[in-house]
KETOR-236433 format. One record per residue: residue in one letter; z, y, x of N, C-alpha, C in turn. Coordinates in steps of 0.02 Angstrom, whole numbers, plus 32768, in hexadecimal, padded with zeros to 4 digits. Last residue first. Example, Ala and Ser with C-alpha at 12.3 -4.5 7.8 and 13.67 -1.06 7.14 Angstrom:
<nulums>
   r   n_pz   n_py   n_px   ca_pz   ca_py   ca_px   c_pz   c_py   c_px
   S   8162   7F90   8282    8165    7FCB    82AC   818A   8002   8285
   A   8186   7EE4   8294    8186    7F1F    8267   8186   7F5B   8294
</nulums>
This chain:
<nulums>
   r   n_pz   n_py   n_px   ca_pz   ca_py   ca_px   c_pz   c_py   c_px
   L   827B   8189   83DB    824C    81C1    83D8   826C   8202   83EC
   Y   82DA   8128   83D5    82AF    8129    8410   8280   8165   8413
   T   8316   8131   835B    833F    8140    8396   8317   8144   83D6
   G   82B0   8108   8304    82C4    814E    8307   82ED   815F   8345
   V   8289   8088   82E9    8276    80A4    832B   828D   80EC   8334
   A   82C7   8062   8270    82B2    8030    82A1   82A7   804D   82E7
   R   82E5   80D4   8227    831B    80A4    8235   8307   8073   826C
   A   8269   8116   8222    82A4    8138    823A   82DB   8108   824F
   I   8218   80B3   81E8    820A    80CB    822C   8249   80EC   8249
   A   8256   80A8   816A    8252    806D    8197   8245   8083   81DF
   E   8241   812A   8138    8285    8111    8143   8285   80D6   8173
   R   81B5   812E   8130    81D9    815F    815A   8220   8146   816A
   L   81A3   80C5   80D5    8186    80C2    8118   81AB   80F2   8147
   P   81E3   80F4   8060    81FB    80B8    8082   81E0   80B0   80CA
   G   8190   816C   8048    81D8    816E    8055   81F2   8130   8079
   L   810E   8169   801F    811B    8162    8067   8164   8163   8078
   N   80B6   8129   7FA6    80FB    8140    7FAD   810D   8134   7FF7
   V   801B   813E   7F52    8040    8132    7F90   8087   814E   7F8A
   S   7FF1   80F0   7EB5    7FF4    812A    7EE2   8023   8119   7F1C
   H   7F94   80AD   7E31    7FB8    809F    7E6F   7FB7   80DE   7E9A
   A   7F9B   8093   7D85    7F85    80C1    7DBA   7FB2   80B6   7DF7
   K   7F63   8027   7D09    7F93    8033    7D3E   7F75   8062   7D71
   T   7F36   804F   7C64    7F20    8044    7CA9   7F58   8054   7CDA
   R   7F4C   8075   7BE5    7F52    802E    7BF2   7F3E   801C   7C3A
   G   7F8B   810E   7C10    7F75    80E7    7BD6   7F81   809D   7BE5
   K   7FB6   80FA   7CA3    7F8A    812C    7C84   7F6A   8109   7C49
   W   804C   80D8   7CF5    801B    80C3    7CC3   7FF7   80FF   7CA6
   S   806C   80BD   7DA2    8077    80E2    7D64   8041   80CB   7D34
   I   80B5   8080   7E33    808A    8072    7DFA   809E   80A1   7DC1
   E   80B0   809F   7EE2    80D2    80A4    7EA2   809E   809A   7E6B
   I   80BB   8054   7F83    8095    8071    7F4C   80BF   8070   7F0D
   L   8122   8029   7FD2    80F1    8057    7FF0   80C0   8073   7FBD
   G   817C   7FC7   7FB2    818C    800B    7F9D   815A   803F   7FB5
   A   8160   7F46   7FC3    817A    7F69    7FFE   818D   7FB1   7FEE
   R   8127   7F2C   7F49    8168    7F0D    7F58   8189   7F2E   7F95
   E   80AD   7F72   7F5C    80DD    7F88    7F2A   8122   7F6C   7F38
   L   8070   7F26   7FBF    807F    7F6C    7FCD   80B3   7F87   7F9B
   M   8063   7EAD   7F77    808B    7EAF    7FB4   809F   7EF7   7FC5
   D   800D   7ED8   7F10    804F    7EBD    7F00   807D   7EC0   7F3D
   L   7F9A   7EFA   7F58    7FBE    7F2E    7F34   8005   7F17   7F23
   H   7F76   7E7A   7F85    7F88    7EAD    7FB5   7FAF   7EE5   7F94
   Q   7F59   7E3E   7F09    7F8E    7E23    7F33   7FA4   7E56   7F67
   T   7EED   7E8E   7EDE    7F2A    7E8A    7EB7   7F64   7E71   7EE1
   V   7E8F   7E6C   7F40    7EA6    7EB2    7F3A   7EE8   7EB3   7F14
   T   7E7F   7DE6   7F1D    7E99    7DF8    7F5F   7EB4   7E3F   7F5F
   Q   7E45   7DF0   7E9E    7E86    7DCF    7EA5   7EA6   7DE0   7EE9
   R   7DCB   7E2C   7EBF    7DFC    7E51    7E97   7E41   7E32   7E9D
   A   7D9C   7E16   7F6B    7D9E    7DFE    7F26   7DD4   7E25   7F00
   L   7D56   7E92   7FD6    7D8E    7E68    7FC2   7D85   7E52   7F7A
   P   7CE3   7EAF   805A    7CF2    7EB0    8012   7D29   7E7E   8000
   Q   7D10   7EF9   80F0    7D01    7EB9    80D1   7D13   7EBD   8087
   G   7CD4   7FA4   80F1    7D00    7F6D    8106   7CEB   7F2D   80E4
   G   7C87   8003   80B6    7C6D    7FE3    80F3   7C9A   7FAC   810E
   D   7CB5   8032   803D    7CC4    8058    807A   7CAE   8037   80BB
   A   7C9D   7FE6   7FCA    7C71    801E    7FD9   7C7C   803D   801E
   H   7CF8   7F86   7FA9    7CB3    7F71    7FB0   7C86   7FA8   7FCC
   S   7D6E   7FC9   7F9D    7D6C    7F92    7FCE   7D25   7F79   7FD9
   F   7D50   8020   7F34    7D55    803B    7F78   7D4E   8003   7FAB
   A   7D5A   7FC5   7ECA    7D19    7FE4    7EDA   7D19   8000   7F21
   F   7DE5   7FAE   7ED0    7DB6    7F77    7ED9   7D71   7F92   7EEC
   I   7E12   802C   7EAF    7E24    8010    7EF1   7DF4   7FD7   7F01
   E   7DE0   8036   7E2D    7DCB    8067    7E60   7DDA   804E   7EA6
   F   7E23   7FCB   7DEF    7DDA    7FCB    7DF2   7DC2   7FFB   7E28
   L   7EA9   7FF5   7DF9    7E93    7FB8    7E1B   7E47   7FB8   7E23
   S   7EA5   80AA   7E0B    7EAD    806D    7DE5   7E99   8031   7E10
   Q   7F01   8124   7E67    7EC4    80FD    7E5C   7ED5   80BF   7E34
   E   7F3E   81C0   7EA3    7F43    8188    7E72   7F00   8167   7E65
   G   7EF4   81EA   7F42    7F26    81F2    7F0D   7F25   81B6   7EDE
   Q   7E9D   81E1   7FAF    7E82    81EB    7F6C   7EB5   81FA   7F36
   R   7EE8   81CE   8025    7EB2    8200    8023   7EA0   8212   7FDB
   H   7F40   8169   7FFF    7F5B    81A7    801B   7F27   81DF   8017
   L   7EE8   8104   7FDA    7F13    8123    7FA6   7F31   8165   7FBF
   F   7EB3   80E9   805A    7E88    80FF    8023   7EB1   8123   7FEE
   A   7F25   80BB   809C    7F03    80F8    80B4   7ED6   8115   807E
   L   7F3D   8047   8051    7F6F    807C    8053   7F4F   80BE   806A
   I   7ECA   7FFD   8071    7ED8    8010    802C   7F09   804A   8029
   R   7EE0   7FED   80FB    7EA3    800F    80E3   7EAD   8027   809B
   R   7F56   7FA4   80FD    7F56    7FE7    811B   7F19   800F   8103
   R   7F25   7F31   80C1    7F58    7F58    809E   7F5D   7F9E   80BB
   E   7ECC   7F08   8123    7EB2    7F1B    80E1   7EE5   7F43   80B9
   P   7F1F   7EE8   8192    7EF1    7F21    8195   7ED6   7F37   8151
   H   7FCC   7EC8   8184    7F88    7EB1    8172   7F58   7EED   8170
   A   8042   7F08   819D    8025    7EE0    81D2   7FDD   7ECB   81C3
   L   8082   7F47   8136    8051    7F6E    815B   802E   7F46   8191
   A   80D9   7EE4   810D    80A6    7EFB    80DE   8070   7F22   8102
   K   812A   7EE1   817E    8101    7EA6    816D   80C9   7EBA   813D
   F   816D   7F5A   8172    813E    7F51    81A9   8110   7F14   819E
   V   81B7   7F3D   80FE    8189    7F77    80FF   8156   7F6D   8136
   F   8202   7ECF   812A    81D2    7EC7    80F3   81A0   7F00   80F1
   D   8254   7F06   818D    8223    7ED2    819F   81EE   7ECB   816A
   I   82A1   7F59   813B    8278    7F76    8170   8241   7F45   8183
   R   82E2   7EF6   80F0    82B6    7F26    80CE   8287   7F47   8100
   D   832E   7EB8   8153    82FD    7E91    812D   82CA   7EBF   810B
   E   8384   7F22   817C    8353    7F05    81AB   831C   7EDE   8186
   D   8395   7F9D   80F6    83AD    7F69    8123   8373   7F4D   814D
   M   83A9   8044   80D3    8378    800F    80D7   8391   7FDD   810A
</nulums>
């Protein structure tokens, strides 16, 4: 993983809503856009527009932090912590 990729992973995690979505997916496992959108309205946080949820999911996917699979005609989103672990190891591993 190069420096730009490490920066991108941490940039994806810099936004609190993306961290909230990632934590939700980590707890719940695979979820559709509708389920993530419903969560954003139900957990006491600030409700997000569907387009906003989609943009956050896109950023997390480009960072490699979520994976997409298809369940029929529905996209299922799940957490992939590999890139985060690698970014942490390369960025701060020597200090730990």
